[in-house]
C-alpha positions as CSV (number, residue, x, y, z in Angstrom):
1,X,86.9,83.1,73.1
2,X,90.4,82.3,71.8
3,X,91.0,85.9,70.6
4,X,90.0,87.3,74.0
5,X,92.1,84.7,75.8
6,X,95.2,85.7,73.9
7,X,94.5,89.4,74.7
8,X,94.2,88.7,78.4
9,X,97.4,86.6,78.4
10,X,99.2,89.4,76.5
11,X,98.2,92.0,79.1
12,X,99.5,89.7,81.9
13,X,102.8,89.2,80.1
14,X,103.2,93.0,79.6
15,X,102.6,93.6,83.3
16,X,105.1,90.9,84.3
17,X,107.8,91.9,81.9
18,X,107.5,95.6,82.9
19,X,107.7,94.8,86.6
20,X,110.8,92.6,85.9
21,X,112.3,95.3,83.6
22,X,115.6,96.0,85.5
23,X,116.0,92.4,86.6
24,X,118.4,89.7,85.5
25,X,115.9,88.5,82.9
26,X,116.3,91.8,81.0
27,X,120.0,92.7,80.6
28,X,120.0,94.3,77.2
29,X,118.3,97.5,76.0
30,X,115.0,96.4,74.5
31,X,113.7,98.2,71.4
32,X,111.1,95.6,70.6
33,X,107.9,97.1,69.1
34,X,104.6,96.0,70.7
35,X,101.0,96.4,69.8
36,X,99.2,99.0,71.8
37,X,96.9,97.8,74.6
38,X,94.0,99.8,76.0
39,X,93.5,100.7,79.6
40,X,92.8,97.3,81.2
41,X,91.8,96.5,84.8
42,X,92.6,93.2,86.6
43,X,91.1,92.1,90.0
44,X,91.8,88.9,91.8
45,X,91.2,87.0,95.0
46,X,93.4,84.1,96.3
47,X,93.2,81.9,99.4
48,X,96.1,79.7,100.6
49,X,98.1,78.0,103.3
50,X,101.6,79.1,104.4
51,X,103.3,76.6,106.7
52,X,106.1,79.0,107.8
53,X,104.9,82.7,107.4
54,X,107.9,84.0,109.5
55,X,110.8,81.9,108.3
56,X,113.6,84.0,109.8
57,X,111.9,84.5,113.1
58,X,113.3,82.1,115.5
59,X,110.5,79.9,117.0
60,X,107.9,81.3,114.5
61,X,107.0,78.3,112.5
62,X,103.2,78.3,112.9
63,X,101.3,77.5,109.8
64,X,98.5,79.9,108.8
65,X,95.7,80.3,106.3
66,X,95.8,83.5,104.4
67,X,93.8,85.5,101.8
68,X,95.1,87.9,99.1
69,X,93.1,90.4,97.2
70,X,94.4,92.8,94.5
71,X,93.4,95.3,91.9
72,X,95.6,96.3,89.0
73,X,95.7,98.4,85.8
74,X,97.9,98.4,82.7
75,X,98.2,100.6,79.6
76,X,100.4,100.5,76.6
77,X,100.4,103.1,73.8
78,X,102.9,102.6,70.9
79,X,103.4,105.1,68.1
80,X,106.2,105.2,65.5
81,X,108.0,107.7,67.8
82,X,106.9,107.1,71.3
83,X,106.1,104.1,73.5
84,X,104.4,104.7,76.9
85,X,103.7,101.8,79.2
86,X,102.5,101.9,82.7
87,X,100.8,99.7,85.3
88,X,99.9,99.8,88.9
89,X,98.6,97.3,91.5
90,X,97.4,97.5,95.1
91,X,96.7,94.6,97.3
92,X,96.2,93.2,100.8
93,X,97.4,90.0,102.4
94,X,95.7,88.8,105.6
95,X,96.6,85.8,107.7
96,X,93.5,84.4,109.4
97,X,95.5,82.6,112.1
98,X,97.5,84.3,114.9
99,X,101.2,84.5,114.1
100,X,103.8,84.9,116.7
101,X,107.6,84.9,117.1
102,X,108.8,83.6,120.5
103,X,105.4,84.2,122.0
104,X,105.1,87.8,120.6
105,X,102.2,88.5,118.2
106,X,103.1,90.2,114.9
107,X,101.1,91.9,112.2
108,X,98.7,89.6,110.4
109,X,97.7,92.1,107.6
110,X,100.1,93.4,105.0
111,X,99.4,96.0,102.3
112,X,101.2,95.8,99.0
113,X,101.4,98.1,96.0
114,X,103.5,98.5,92.8
115,X,103.8,101.0,90.1
116,X,105.8,101.1,86.9
117,X,106.2,103.7,84.1
118,X,108.3,103.0,81.0
119,X,108.8,105.6,78.3
120,X,110.8,105.4,75.0
121,X,111.0,108.3,72.6
122,X,112.7,107.9,69.2
123,X,113.8,111.3,68.1
124,X,115.3,109.9,64.9
125,X,116.7,106.7,63.5
126,X,119.9,107.5,65.4
127,X,118.7,109.0,68.7
128,X,116.4,107.8,71.4
129,X,115.6,108.4,75.0
130,X,114.6,105.7,77.4
131,X,113.2,105.9,81.0
132,X,112.2,103.0,83.2
133,X,110.7,103.6,86.6
134,X,109.5,101.3,89.4
135,X,108.0,101.7,92.9
136,X,107.2,98.6,94.9
137,X,106.0,97.9,98.4
138,X,106.0,94.1,98.8
139,X,106.1,91.2,101.2
140,X,107.8,88.6,99.1
141,X,111.2,89.2,97.4
142,X,111.9,89.4,93.7
143,X,114.7,86.9,93.5
144,X,115.8,87.9,90.0
145,X,116.8,91.4,91.2
146,X,119.4,90.4,93.8
147,X,118.4,92.8,96.6
148,X,117.8,89.8,98.9
149,X,117.8,86.0,98.9
150,X,115.3,85.1,101.6
151,X,111.9,86.3,102.7
152,X,112.4,88.7,105.6
153,X,109.8,89.3,108.3
154,X,107.8,92.4,107.3
155,X,107.4,94.4,104.1
156,X,110.1,96.2,102.1
157,X,110.0,99.3,99.8
158,X,112.0,99.2,96.6
159,X,112.3,102.0,94.0
160,X,114.3,102.5,90.8
161,X,114.6,105.1,88.0
162,X,116.8,104.3,85.1
163,X,117.2,107.0,82.4
164,X,119.4,106.6,79.3
165,X,120.1,107.9,75.8
166,X,121.0,105.7,72.9
167,X,122.8,107.0,69.8
168,X,123.9,105.2,66.6
169,X,127.1,106.8,65.4
170,X,127.3,104.7,62.3
171,X,125.7,101.6,60.7
172,X,127.6,99.4,63.1
173,X,128.6,101.5,66.2
174,X,126.2,102.8,68.9
175,X,126.4,103.8,72.5
176,X,123.8,103.4,75.3
177,X,124.6,105.8,78.2
178,X,122.5,106.3,81.4
179,X,122.2,106.8,85.1
180,X,120.2,104.7,87.5
181,X,119.0,105.6,91.1
182,X,117.7,102.7,93.2
183,X,117.1,101.9,96.8
184,X,115.5,99.6,99.3
185,X,114.2,99.9,102.9
186,X,112.9,97.2,105.1
187,X,110.2,97.5,107.8
188,X,111.6,94.9,110.2
189,X,115.2,94.2,109.1
190,X,118.1,96.3,110.5
191,X,121.1,96.7,108.2
192,X,119.4,96.0,104.9
193,X,118.6,99.6,103.7
194,X,120.5,100.7,100.7
195,X,120.6,103.7,98.2
196,X,122.7,103.3,95.0
197,X,123.6,105.6,92.2
198,X,125.0,103.9,89.1
199,X,126.3,105.5,85.9
200,X,127.0,103.3,82.9
201,X,127.9,103.3,79.2
202,X,127.7,100.5,76.6
203,X,129.7,100.5,73.4
204,X,127.6,98.4,71.0
205,X,129.2,97.1,67.8
206,X,127.1,95.2,65.2
207,X,129.3,92.2,64.2
208,X,126.6,90.6,62.0
209,X,122.9,90.8,61.4
210,X,122.3,88.6,64.5
211,X,125.3,89.5,66.8
212,X,126.2,92.6,68.8
213,X,129.5,92.9,70.7
214,X,129.5,95.1,73.7
215,X,132.0,96.8,76.0
216,X,130.5,98.1,79.2
217,X,131.7,100.4,82.0
218,X,129.6,100.9,85.2
219,X,130.3,102.9,88.3
220,X,128.1,102.5,91.4
221,X,128.1,104.4,94.7
222,X,126.3,102.5,97.5
223,X,125.1,104.3,100.6
224,X,124.6,101.8,103.5
225,X,122.6,102.5,106.7
226,X,123.7,102.6,110.3
227,X,126.6,100.2,111.0
228,X,126.9,99.0,107.3
229,X,129.6,101.1,105.6
230,X,129.4,102.6,102.1
231,X,131.1,101.2,99.1
232,X,132.0,101.9,95.5
233,X,132.2,99.5,92.5
234,X,133.7,99.8,89.1
235,X,132.7,97.2,86.5
236,X,134.6,96.7,83.2
237,X,132.8,94.0,81.1
238,X,133.0,92.6,77.5
239,X,130.0,90.9,76.2
240,X,128.0,89.5,73.3
241,X,124.3,89.6,72.4
242,X,123.2,87.0,69.9
243,X,119.9,86.1,68.2
244,X,120.2,82.4,67.5
245,X,116.8,82.5,65.7
246,X,113.7,84.6,65.6
247,X,112.6,82.8,68.8
248,X,115.9,82.6,70.8
249,X,118.2,85.3,72.1
250,X,121.1,85.3,74.5
251,X,123.2,87.9,76.4
252,X,126.5,87.3,78.1
253,X,128.9,89.8,79.8
254,X,132.0,89.0,81.8
255,X,134.9,91.0,83.2
256,X,136.2,92.5,86.5
257,X,134.5,94.2,89.4
258,X,136.8,96.6,91.3
259,X,135.5,97.2,94.8
260,X,136.3,99.7,97.6
261,X,134.5,99.3,101.0
262,X,134.7,102.1,103.6
263,X,136.4,100.7,106.8
264,X,136.7,97.3,105.1
265,X,138.6,95.3,102.5
266,X,138.9,96.3,98.9
267,X,140.0,94.4,95.8
268,X,139.1,92.9,92.4
269,X,136.9,89.9,91.6
270,X,135.4,88.3,88.5
271,X,131.9,89.4,87.4
272,X,129.6,87.5,85.0
273,X,126.0,88.0,84.0
274,X,123.9,86.3,81.4
275,X,120.3,85.8,80.2
276,X,118.4,84.0,77.5
277,X,114.9,83.7,76.2
278,X,113.4,81.2,73.8
279,X,110.1,80.2,72.3
280,X,110.4,76.6,71.6
281,X,107.1,76.6,69.8
282,X,103.8,78.5,69.9
283,X,102.9,76.8,73.2
284,X,106.2,76.6,75.1
285,X,108.6,79.3,76.2
286,X,111.6,79.6,78.6
287,X,113.5,82.5,80.2
288,X,116.7,82.2,82.3
289,X,119.4,84.3,84.0
290,X,122.7,83.8,85.7
291,X,125.0,86.2,87.7
292,X,128.2,85.9,89.7
293,X,129.7,88.9,91.5
294,X,130.1,90.7,94.8
295,X,126.8,92.1,96.2
296,X,126.3,95.1,98.5
297,X,122.7,94.3,99.6
298,X,122.1,92.3,102.7
299,X,125.7,92.5,104.0
300,X,124.5,92.1,107.6
301,X,122.7,89.1,109.2
302,X,122.0,87.8,112.7
303,X,124.2,84.9,113.5
304,X,122.0,82.5,115.5
305,X,124.8,79.9,115.9
306,X,126.4,82.1,118.7
307,X,125.2,82.8,122.2
308,X,123.3,86.1,122.4
309,X,123.1,86.2,118.6
310,X,124.9,89.3,117.2
311,X,124.1,91.2,114.1
312,X,127.2,90.7,112.0
313,X,128.4,93.0,109.1
314,X,130.6,91.7,106.3
315,X,132.5,93.7,103.7
316,X,131.6,91.4,100.8
317,X,129.0,88.9,99.8
318,X,130.1,86.7,96.9
319,X,126.9,85.6,95.2
320,X,125.9,83.2,92.5
321,X,122.3,83.5,91.2
322,X,120.6,81.3,88.8
323,X,117.0,81.3,87.6
324,X,114.7,79.7,85.0
325,X,111.0,80.2,84.3
326,X,108.8,78.2,81.9
327,X,105.3,78.7,80.4
328,X,103.4,76.0,78.5
329,X,100.0,76.7,76.9
330,X,98.2,73.3,76.8
331,X,95.1,74.8,75.1
332,X,93.5,78.1,74.5
333,X,92.1,77.9,78.0
334,X,94.7,76.1,80.1
335,X,98.3,77.2,80.7
336,X,101.0,75.9,83.0
337,X,103.9,77.9,84.5
338,X,106.8,77.0,86.8
339,X,110.4,78.0,87.7
340,X,113.3,77.9,90.0
341,X,115.6,80.5,91.6
342,X,118.9,79.5,93.3
343,X,121.3,81.7,95.3
344,X,124.6,80.7,96.8
345,X,125.9,83.4,99.1
346,X,129.4,83.7,100.8
347,X,129.6,86.3,103.5
348,X,133.2,87.2,104.1
349,X,135.6,89.8,105.4
350,X,133.9,90.4,108.8
351,X,133.7,94.0,109.9
352,X,131.9,93.4,113.3
353,X,133.8,92.6,116.5
354,X,131.7,89.4,117.1
355,X,130.6,86.8,114.7
356,X,131.9,84.1,112.4
357,X,134.7,85.1,110.0
358,X,132.8,83.6,107.1
359,X,129.2,82.3,106.6
360,X,127.9,80.3,103.6
361,X,124.2,80.2,102.7
362,X,122.3,78.4,99.9
363,X,118.8,79.3,99.0
364,X,116.3,77.5,96.7
365,X,113.0,78.6,95.5
366,X,110.7,76.5,93.3
367,X,107.2,77.2,92.1
368,X,104.6,75.6,89.8
369,X,101.0,76.6,88.9
370,X,98.3,76.8,86.3
371,X,95.8,79.3,84.8
372,X,92.5,78.1,83.5
373,X,90.3,80.5,81.4
374,X,86.7,79.9,82.5
375,X,85.1,82.7,80.4
376,X,86.3,85.5,78.2
377,X,87.4,87.5,81.2
378,X,87.5,85.2,84.2
379,X,90.2,82.7,85.0
380,X,91.0,80.3,87.8
381,X,94.6,79.9,89.1
382,X,96.6,77.7,91.5
383,X,100.2,77.8,92.7
384,X,102.6,75.8,94.9
385,X,105.8,77.5,96.1
386,X,108.7,75.8,98.0
387,X,111.6,77.6,99.7
388,X,114.7,76.1,101.4
389,X,117.5,77.9,103.2
390,X,120.7,76.2,104.3
391,X,122.9,78.4,106.5
392,X,126.1,78.3,108.7
393,X,124.4,80.8,111.0
394,X,121.6,78.5,112.1
395,X,119.0,80.4,109.9
396,X,117.9,77.2,108.1
397,X,114.2,76.9,107.2
398,X,111.8,75.1,104.9
399,X,108.6,76.8,103.7
400,X,105.6,75.6,101.6
401,X,102.8,77.7,100.3
402,X,99.7,76.7,98.5
403,X,97.1,79.1,96.9
404,X,93.9,78.8,94.8
405,X,92.1,81.8,93.4
406,X,90.3,83.6,90.6
407,X,90.8,86.8,88.6
408,X,88.9,88.9,86.1
409,X,89.9,91.3,83.5
410,X,87.8,94.2,82.2
């Protein structure tokens, strides 16, 4: 049983890491070799209670029971030259109780899907091509990405394709050059849709066996929707990637962000990003991230503190994001997991006629859960999730979610 349990856990970790691949948990190019995994299916069913299913809908704080069913597949094929990794998942979330906002019924059934495809081809010891692609239609946000900081009402569609070439010019010097296209659209949130093109280049210098110094340039062109203007950003960053031990690595980059907003203010601001991962022992592991900079996503919000609440657009959103996740394997059958995500957002440089000149918001997300292996391919799981938003725009809310379910792998 132990061998099979480890295999199932590895599949789950592969799925999670691939879906997080372009998140703040994964800042550096990853050339880690992994053992191949066969085509594997996972199915699950969860039931839970959500005490605030429409948190940003004024007057919509009715608690509701819900069910969630999903089916997923993963595959990893690794050869000396090529690594191919893909996964997909479809699901449905249904609220059994009627949900309304100010007396108006809203959808109680939501469909979700996600698909990723990662490909690495090593042409030689010097040259390699990397492609990472993601499509996701989801209800709950991925806080580590930075597209949003709160659960909006309704689904969102997110896509990303990141293609790069890495070349080692000498034993110590290499470059990593690529272009990324990504976008997000919301079903029920005006002013949140974005499309971004980012070109980037990393100069990578091997300082020692464990340390790589980096010099990074990025250029991004952001296309907003409707009343939200477009913007461009230049990033000039110096950084370091260090392996403290075989189990612990860290990445830190810092520099300047040069920003130009159409019909808005432009300027420079500091930019910092970092991540780390460590395996304390065979049972306990940690991952974390941090980022501070000016964000383009969610530059508009509804200010409920004003009469006839307007939708207000701002040039800049100064954002600090912090996150930490932990996994502890108590035994071969029982594992614990938990984490925290924190976002501090400062909306400033108002572009709209009405609205506050500046709005501050703090968001906290906490979760804890367990997985218990019942048989070789069946496990039970439970999770508790807490959200808290504090806002100058009277958008404050608390939210608690509980779920209990089972999954099987075959």
